[in-house]
C-alpha positions as CSV (number, residue, x, y, z in Angstrom):
1,M,104.5,159.5,125.4
2,T,101.9,161.3,127.4
3,G,101.8,164.6,129.2
4,A,102.5,165.0,132.9
5,G,99.6,163.5,134.8
6,A,97.7,162.5,131.7
7,P,96.1,159.1,131.6
8,A,97.6,156.5,129.2
9,R,95.8,156.6,125.9
10,P,94.6,153.3,124.4
11,A,95.2,152.5,120.8
12,R,92.4,154.0,118.7
13,A,90.8,153.0,115.4
14,V,90.2,155.3,112.4
15,D,87.1,157.4,113.0
16,P,84.2,156.5,110.7
17,W,83.8,160.3,109.9
18,F,86.9,159.9,107.7
19,L,85.8,156.8,105.8
20,E,83.4,156.0,103.0
21,E,82.4,152.4,102.4
22,G,83.2,150.9,99.1
23,R,86.2,153.1,98.3
24,S,89.7,151.8,97.6
25,E,92.5,153.3,99.6
26,P,94.0,156.3,97.7
27,S,97.4,154.7,98.0
28,A,96.2,151.8,95.8
29,L,95.1,154.3,93.1
30,R,98.3,156.4,93.0
31,T,100.0,156.5,89.6
32,A,103.3,157.9,90.7
33,T,106.2,156.1,92.5
34,A,107.5,157.3,95.9
35,A,110.4,159.0,94.2
36,E,108.1,160.7,91.7
37,V,105.9,162.0,94.5
38,G,108.9,163.4,96.3
39,D,110.1,165.1,93.1
40,L,106.6,166.6,92.5
41,L,106.4,168.0,96.0
42,R,109.8,169.7,95.7
43,L,109.1,171.1,92.2
44,E,105.5,172.1,92.4
45,L,105.7,173.6,95.9
46,A,109.0,175.5,95.5
47,G,108.5,179.1,96.5
48,L,105.1,178.5,98.1
49,D,106.4,178.3,101.7
50,V,104.7,174.9,102.4
51,S,105.9,173.1,105.5
52,L,107.0,169.6,104.7
53,P,109.9,169.1,107.2
54,G,110.3,165.4,106.5
55,P,111.6,162.8,106.5
56,W,108.1,161.6,106.2
57,R,105.8,163.7,104.0
58,P,102.3,163.1,102.6
59,A,102.0,160.8,99.6
60,Q,98.3,161.6,99.1
61,P,95.8,164.2,100.3
62,F,93.4,163.7,103.1
63,V,90.4,162.3,101.3
64,L,87.0,162.7,102.9
65,P,83.5,161.3,102.0
66,R,81.6,164.1,100.3
67,Q,79.2,164.4,103.2
68,S,82.1,165.0,105.6
69,Y,83.8,167.4,103.3
70,D,80.6,169.5,102.8
71,E,79.9,169.4,106.5
72,L,83.2,171.2,107.3
73,F,82.1,174.2,105.3
74,D,78.5,174.2,106.6
75,I,79.7,174.2,110.2
76,A,82.3,176.9,109.4
77,R,79.8,179.1,107.8
78,T,77.2,178.8,110.5
79,L,79.7,179.3,113.4
80,L,81.3,182.3,111.6
81,A,77.9,183.9,111.3
82,L,77.3,183.4,115.0
83,V,80.7,184.9,116.0
84,R,80.1,187.8,113.7
85,R,76.7,188.5,115.2
86,A,78.1,188.2,118.8
87,V,80.7,190.8,118.0
88,L,78.2,193.1,116.3
89,A,75.8,192.8,119.2
90,L,78.4,194.4,121.5
91,G,77.3,197.6,119.8
92,G,78.7,201.1,119.9
93,G,80.7,200.9,116.7
94,W,84.0,199.1,116.1
95,P,86.2,201.0,118.5
96,A,83.8,200.2,121.3
97,R,83.6,196.6,120.3
98,A,87.4,196.4,120.4
99,E,87.3,197.8,123.9
100,A,84.6,195.3,125.0
101,L,86.7,192.4,123.8
102,G,89.8,193.7,125.8
103,A,91.6,194.8,122.6
104,E,93.6,198.0,122.4
105,F,92.1,200.3,119.8
106,A,95.6,201.5,118.9
107,D,96.3,198.0,117.6
108,Y,93.6,198.5,114.9
109,P,95.0,201.6,113.1
110,L,93.4,200.8,109.8
111,L,89.8,200.7,111.0
112,S,88.3,202.9,108.2
113,G,85.8,204.8,110.3
114,Q,83.1,203.7,107.9
115,D,81.3,201.3,110.2
116,N,78.8,200.1,107.6
117,T,81.6,199.0,105.3
118,E,83.6,197.4,108.1
119,T,80.4,195.5,109.1
120,A,79.6,194.4,105.6
121,F,83.0,192.8,104.9
122,C,84.4,191.9,108.4
123,A,83.7,188.2,107.8
124,M,84.8,188.2,104.1
125,M,87.8,185.8,104.6
126,A,87.9,183.3,107.3
127,R,89.7,180.0,108.2
128,P,88.5,178.0,111.2
129,D,90.7,175.3,112.7
130,L,88.8,172.1,113.6
131,V,89.6,168.6,114.8
132,I,87.3,165.6,114.7
133,G,86.0,164.6,118.1
134,E,83.2,162.3,119.3
135,G,80.5,164.6,118.1
136,G,82.1,165.2,114.7
137,P,84.0,168.5,113.8
138,Q,85.0,170.6,116.8
139,L,86.0,174.2,116.3
140,L,89.2,175.2,118.1
141,G,89.3,178.8,116.8
142,F,89.0,181.2,113.9
143,D,91.5,183.1,111.9
144,V,89.6,186.0,110.2
145,S,91.8,188.2,108.1
146,G,93.6,188.5,104.7
147,T,96.8,187.0,106.0
148,F,96.0,183.5,107.3
149,D,98.0,180.6,106.0
150,G,96.5,178.0,103.8
151,P,95.3,179.3,100.5
152,N,98.5,178.9,98.5
153,A,99.5,175.7,100.2
154,A,96.1,174.0,99.6
155,H,96.1,175.2,96.0
156,G,99.6,173.9,95.3
157,L,99.2,170.6,97.1
158,A,95.9,169.9,95.3
159,A,97.8,170.4,92.0
160,V,100.3,167.8,93.1
161,W,97.6,165.3,94.0
162,E,95.9,165.8,90.6
163,R,99.1,164.7,89.0
164,T,99.6,161.6,91.2
165,H,95.9,160.6,91.3
166,P,94.5,162.1,88.1
167,G,90.8,162.7,88.0
168,L,90.0,161.0,91.3
169,F,89.5,163.9,93.7
170,F,87.6,167.2,94.0
171,G,88.3,170.3,96.1
172,H,87.2,173.9,96.1
173,D,90.1,176.1,94.9
174,P,90.9,178.8,97.5
175,L,92.6,181.2,95.1
176,A,89.9,181.1,92.5
177,T,87.2,181.4,95.2
178,R,88.9,184.4,96.7
179,V,88.7,186.1,93.2
180,R,85.0,185.3,93.0
181,A,84.5,187.0,96.3
182,F,86.2,190.1,94.9
183,E,83.9,189.9,91.8
184,D,80.9,190.0,94.1
185,V,82.3,193.2,95.7
186,C,82.8,194.8,92.3
187,A,79.2,193.9,91.3
188,S,77.6,195.1,94.6
189,R,79.6,198.3,94.6
190,R,79.7,198.9,90.9
191,L,83.5,199.1,90.8
192,P,85.8,198.3,87.9
193,R,87.8,195.1,88.1
194,A,91.1,196.4,89.4
195,V,92.8,195.2,92.6
196,A,96.1,196.1,94.3
197,V,97.6,193.2,96.3
198,I,99.3,195.1,99.1
199,G,102.1,193.3,101.0
200,S,105.4,193.7,102.6
201,P,108.6,194.5,100.8
202,G,110.6,191.4,99.8
203,D,113.8,190.5,98.0
204,P,113.0,190.0,94.3
205,R,115.7,187.3,94.2
206,D,113.8,185.3,96.8
207,E,111.7,182.7,95.0
208,A,109.5,182.3,98.0
209,G,108.8,186.0,97.8
210,T,107.8,186.0,94.2
211,R,106.1,182.8,93.1
212,W,103.1,183.1,95.4
213,K,102.7,186.7,94.4
214,E,102.6,185.8,90.7
215,G,100.2,183.0,91.4
216,D,97.8,185.3,93.2
217,L,97.9,187.9,90.4
218,E,97.4,185.3,87.7
219,Q,94.2,184.2,89.4
220,F,92.8,187.7,89.3
221,R,94.0,188.4,85.7
222,R,92.3,185.2,84.4
223,R,89.0,186.7,85.5
224,G,89.6,190.0,83.8
225,F,91.0,192.0,86.7
226,T,93.8,194.5,86.4
227,A,96.0,193.3,89.3
228,D,99.4,194.2,90.6
229,F,101.4,193.6,93.8
230,L,102.2,196.9,95.5
231,E,104.7,197.6,98.3
232,P,103.8,200.4,100.7
233,D,106.2,203.0,99.2
234,E,104.6,202.4,95.8
235,L,101.1,203.1,96.9
236,P,100.7,206.9,96.3
237,E,102.0,206.9,92.8
238,A,100.6,203.5,91.7
239,L,97.1,204.3,92.9
240,G,97.0,207.3,90.5
241,R,96.6,210.1,93.0
242,P,95.6,212.8,92.6
243,G,92.6,211.9,90.5
244,R,90.5,208.7,90.1
245,L,92.0,205.7,91.7
246,R,93.6,203.2,89.4
247,Y,92.9,200.4,91.9
248,P,89.6,200.9,93.8
249,L,90.1,197.6,95.7
250,G,93.1,196.4,97.8
251,L,93.7,192.9,99.1
252,R,95.3,193.3,102.5
253,N,98.0,190.7,102.4
254,F,99.8,191.9,105.5
255,S,99.3,192.3,109.2
256,P,99.6,195.8,110.7
257,A,101.3,194.3,113.7
258,D,104.0,192.6,111.5
259,W,104.7,195.9,109.8
260,D,104.9,197.7,113.1
261,E,107.5,195.2,114.4
262,R,109.5,195.7,111.2
263,G,109.4,199.5,111.5
264,L,107.3,199.9,108.3
265,S,104.9,202.8,108.2
266,L,101.2,202.2,107.7
267,R,100.8,205.8,106.5
268,P,100.7,205.0,102.8
269,V,97.9,202.5,103.4
270,Y,96.0,204.9,105.7
271,D,96.3,207.6,103.1
272,A,95.1,205.3,100.3
273,Q,92.0,204.4,102.4
274,R,91.2,208.0,102.9
275,A,91.5,208.5,99.1
276,G,88.8,205.9,98.6
277,L,90.7,202.5,98.4
278,L,88.4,199.7,99.7
279,L,90.9,197.6,101.7
280,L,89.7,194.0,102.1
281,P,89.3,192.4,104.4
282,P,89.0,195.4,106.7
283,Q,90.8,195.4,110.0
284,S,87.6,194.9,111.9
285,S,87.9,191.3,110.8
286,G,90.6,190.8,113.4
287,L,88.0,191.2,116.2
288,L,86.1,188.1,114.9
289,A,89.3,186.1,115.5
290,N,89.4,187.3,119.2
291,R,88.7,184.1,121.2
292,K,86.5,186.0,123.6
293,A,84.0,186.2,120.8
294,L,84.1,182.4,120.5
295,A,83.4,182.2,124.3
296,L,80.4,184.5,123.9
297,V,78.9,182.1,121.4
298,S,79.8,179.0,123.6
299,E,78.1,180.6,126.6
300,G,75.0,181.4,124.5
301,R,73.5,184.7,123.5
302,P,69.9,185.7,124.2
303,W,69.3,186.1,120.4
304,M,70.5,182.6,119.5
305,T,67.8,180.2,118.4
306,R,67.4,176.7,119.8
307,A,68.9,175.3,116.6
308,E,71.9,177.6,116.8
309,R,72.5,176.7,120.5
310,R,72.3,173.0,119.6
311,L,74.8,173.4,116.8
312,A,77.2,175.5,119.0
313,D,76.9,172.9,121.8
314,R,77.7,170.1,119.4
315,H,80.6,171.7,117.4
316,L,82.1,174.3,119.7
317,P,83.9,172.9,122.7
318,W,82.9,174.6,126.0
319,T,84.8,177.9,126.0
320,R,84.8,180.7,128.6
321,I,86.6,184.0,129.3
322,T,89.0,183.6,132.2
323,L,87.2,185.8,134.7
324,P,86.8,184.8,138.4
325,G,83.3,183.7,139.3
326,R,80.9,180.8,138.9
327,T,80.3,179.1,135.6
328,D,78.2,176.2,134.3
329,W,80.2,173.2,133.1
330,R,78.6,169.9,132.2
331,G,75.3,170.9,133.8
332,T,76.8,171.8,137.2
333,E,77.9,175.2,138.6
334,H,81.6,175.6,139.5
335,E,84.0,178.3,140.6
336,L,86.1,178.7,137.5
337,D,89.3,178.9,139.5
338,V,88.5,175.6,141.3
339,L,87.3,173.9,138.2
340,L,90.5,174.7,136.2
341,R,92.8,173.7,139.1
342,T,90.9,170.5,139.8
343,H,90.5,169.2,136.3
344,R,93.7,170.4,134.6
345,E,93.7,167.5,132.1
346,R,90.3,168.5,130.7
347,F,91.2,172.1,129.6
348,V,93.3,174.2,127.4
349,L,94.3,177.8,128.1
350,K,94.6,180.2,125.2
351,K,95.3,183.9,124.9
352,A,92.3,185.7,123.5
353,I,94.4,187.5,120.9
354,G,97.2,185.8,119.0
355,T,98.1,183.3,116.4
356,T,95.9,180.2,116.3
357,G,97.4,177.6,118.7
358,G,100.5,179.7,119.3
359,E,99.6,180.6,122.9
360,A,97.8,177.4,123.8
361,L,98.7,175.6,127.0
362,V,97.2,172.1,127.1
363,G,96.5,171.0,130.7
364,R,97.3,167.3,130.2
365,H,100.6,168.1,128.6
366,T,101.6,170.8,131.2
367,D,103.5,170.4,134.5
368,P,100.9,170.8,137.3
369,T,102.9,173.7,138.9
370,D,103.2,175.5,135.6
371,W,99.5,175.0,135.1
372,Q,98.6,176.5,138.5
373,H,100.7,179.6,137.7
374,A,99.1,179.9,134.2
375,V,95.6,179.7,135.7
376,T,96.4,182.4,138.3
377,A,97.9,184.7,135.6
378,A,94.9,184.2,133.3
379,L,92.3,184.8,136.0
380,T,94.1,187.9,137.1
381,S,94.5,189.5,133.7
382,G,91.3,188.3,132.1
383,D,93.2,188.2,128.7
384,S,92.6,184.5,127.9
385,V,89.9,181.9,127.4
386,V,89.7,178.3,128.6
387,Q,88.4,175.7,126.3
388,E,87.5,172.1,127.0
389,Y,90.1,169.7,125.5
390,V,89.0,167.6,122.5
391,E,90.6,164.2,122.0
392,P,91.3,164.3,118.2
393,A,90.2,161.4,116.1
394,L,92.6,159.5,113.8
395,C,92.7,159.5,110.1
396,P,94.7,157.2,107.7
397,I,97.3,158.6,105.4
398,E,100.1,157.3,103.2
399,L,103.5,158.9,103.9
400,T,106.7,158.9,101.9
401,D,110.3,159.7,102.5
402,G,111.1,159.8,98.8
403,T,112.3,156.3,98.5
404,G,109.5,154.2,100.1
405,T,106.0,154.6,101.7
406,R,104.3,153.7,104.9
407,S,100.7,153.9,106.2
408,A,100.1,156.0,109.3
409,L,97.3,157.2,111.5
410,V,97.4,160.9,112.3
411,A,95.2,163.5,114.0
412,P,94.9,166.4,111.5
413,V,93.7,169.9,112.1
414,L,91.3,170.7,109.3
415,S,90.9,174.2,108.1
416,P,88.1,174.9,105.6
417,M,88.4,178.3,104.1
418,L,85.6,180.7,103.4
419,F,85.7,183.7,101.0
420,G,82.6,185.8,100.8
421,D,80.6,183.0,102.3
422,R,81.8,180.6,99.6
423,P,83.6,177.4,100.3
424,G,87.2,177.9,99.3
425,G,89.2,174.7,99.8
426,C,90.5,173.0,102.9
427,W,94.0,173.0,104.4
428,A,95.3,170.6,107.0
429,R,98.3,170.3,109.3
430,F,99.3,167.1,111.1
431,V,102.2,165.6,113.0
432,P,103.5,162.6,111.1
433,G,104.9,160.9,114.2
434,S,107.4,158.1,113.8
435,E,107.2,154.5,112.7
436,T,107.4,153.4,116.4
437,S,105.2,156.0,118.2
438,D,101.4,156.3,118.1
439,D,101.4,159.6,120.1
440,V,100.3,161.8,117.2
441,S,97.7,164.0,118.9
442,R,99.9,165.8,121.4
443,G,101.0,168.5,118.9
444,V,97.6,169.1,117.5
445,I,96.6,172.2,119.5
446,G,99.7,174.1,118.8
447,V,100.8,172.5,115.5
448,G,104.2,174.0,114.8
449,A,107.7,172.7,114.4
450,G,107.7,169.2,112.8
451,A,104.2,169.6,111.4
452,C,103.3,168.8,107.8
453,E,100.8,170.6,105.6
454,N,98.4,168.9,103.2
455,A,95.3,169.6,101.2
456,V,91.9,168.1,102.1
457,L,89.9,166.8,99.2
458,T,86.9,164.6,98.5
459,W,86.1,162.0,95.8
460,A,85.2,163.4,92.4
461,D,82.5,160.8,91.7
462,P,79.9,158.9,93.8
463,V,81.0,155.5,95.0
464,A,80.1,152.9,92.4
């Protein structure tokens, strides 16, 4: 089905960006039965909080040509650098930058006050969300923090596909790459290898609350780190205060907003920072996820080179802050209000601050009256951005219900992860659809209920 007022969508073929000539289908190379795949997904992913709602689940990873796989990380790295520079160029320190982006400074209670440190590490961990459009990868938004989804799921799913397709695929490991980013920090700051993974309290009987913690700690310990998971009330004693800190580094595995909603005090973390704990990533990273920063890059900054402008034009859909006035779109000036009301099917409205896709309103899938009200509200408050809609390309995948398999074409959201500027694996979400419906792209912008997760890999060896 299509959204209200949206044109009927013709059947589409697989986009060449996903394909490599001379390769067999991964489904033909799988060494496990459908039942064995189902068992492996259940056993290997238990406790990792991976979304596989079923009945149809992936029976293989998304497998890209090496050129396409590497391109994801190259684009992510370049656009992240542009977003970071756009935020830094707002000047005046991090509190002033938050104000310039329409954020409440009170929502960033863990800004350390050490601007140089915040600046050095604000882009340490990032996960863009991209779809493949006519011009290749198209950036929908960034999640820049220590709490984004994807690392554990991509790591666990890649382990499953290694067992079902042994030796065939390659992928950067997000958990190992994150540790290497911390090694770089230790080397640059001359710090001992000791890290406290700081998170929310959980029920020790809850497997989902313990397995991912142990996996994270094991990755650090393999590389010679002293590593422990600490809850907030454990911080003062565990850090070794007074005296020299037992853990000079902290991995921020929580969102201050989440703690506030649960009535948890940030005071222990704040005190630990004041005692010398380097909390990574710093809370300034959240400003890079503000979609207004993305709009600044899309509009173009005076310091951008021609090459940077070309790359942004190619891989960042037209994005603007929802402020009344004239704007350029497709080479012609328009009143933004009139443009959005006249071409509803061409745009997506998104809150500037919020979870990726969670506050997105897709014009072609929205009732015209509801769209008009949303445009009025966005232009009045100025708290949103508008982004040109990208029709996502289709990718082949084999799905299983645990008893049999079927081939499908889906429109995945691809999320290459960066840790300390290093490629750190790629996570994906997609809507499996049904055996009778080809409407797989409607849920892409706000992938949520009914979406499956998967790992994105490439071939381990060149094509013969």
